[in-house]
C-alpha positions as CSV (number, residue, x, y, z in Angstrom):
1,X,24.7,-2.1,25.2
2,X,21.8,-4.1,24.4
3,X,21.1,-5.1,21.3
4,X,18.0,-4.0,20.0
5,X,15.3,-7.0,19.1
6,X,12.7,-7.3,16.9
7,X,9.2,-7.1,18.5
8,X,7.0,-9.6,17.4
9,X,3.6,-9.7,17.5
10,X,4.3,-12.3,20.8
11,X,4.9,-8.3,22.7
12,X,1.8,-6.6,22.0
13,X,-1.4,-6.6,24.0
14,X,-4.8,-7.4,22.7
15,X,-5.3,-3.7,22.8
16,X,-3.0,-3.0,20.3
17,X,-3.2,-5.4,18.3
18,X,-6.9,-4.8,17.4
19,X,-5.6,-1.1,17.0
20,X,-3.2,-2.3,14.7
21,X,-6.7,-4.4,12.7
22,X,-8.5,-1.2,12.7
23,X,-6.3,1.1,11.3
24,X,-4.9,-1.6,8.4
25,X,-8.9,-2.1,7.5
26,X,-9.0,2.1,7.6
27,X,-6.2,2.3,5.4
28,X,-7.2,-0.3,2.9
29,X,-10.7,1.3,2.7
30,X,-9.2,4.6,1.7
31,X,-6.9,2.9,-0.7
32,X,-10.1,1.4,-2.6
33,X,-11.4,4.5,-2.2
34,X,-8.7,6.5,-3.8
35,X,-8.5,3.6,-6.1
36,X,-12.5,4.1,-7.5
37,X,-12.0,8.2,-7.9
38,X,-9.0,8.4,-10.1
39,X,-9.3,4.3,-11.4
40,X,-9.4,6.1,-15.1
41,X,-7.3,8.6,-14.8
42,X,-4.4,6.2,-13.2
43,X,-5.6,3.5,-16.6
44,X,-4.9,6.3,-18.7
45,X,-1.4,8.2,-16.8
46,X,0.2,3.9,-16.4
47,X,-1.1,3.0,-20.4
48,X,0.8,5.9,-21.5
49,X,3.6,5.6,-19.6
50,X,3.8,2.1,-20.2
51,X,3.3,3.0,-24.2
52,X,7.1,4.9,-23.7
53,X,8.3,2.5,-22.0
54,X,7.9,0.5,-24.7
55,X,8.3,2.7,-27.1
56,X,12.1,3.4,-26.0
57,X,12.7,-0.2,-25.8
58,X,11.9,-1.1,-28.9
59,X,8.9,-3.5,-27.9
């Protein structure tokens, strides 16, 4: 049985690397847009969770 080998960027063709780059950019832009849309709500929730953790720990 042959051992599995990790395939790095050297095994990718130019088109595949470009595809990964485009997908990565799309995911970054989508994440940024989602965080902009729910940023204030997320900040309030994160603050409440942090407050409860500090209260539980006793800080």
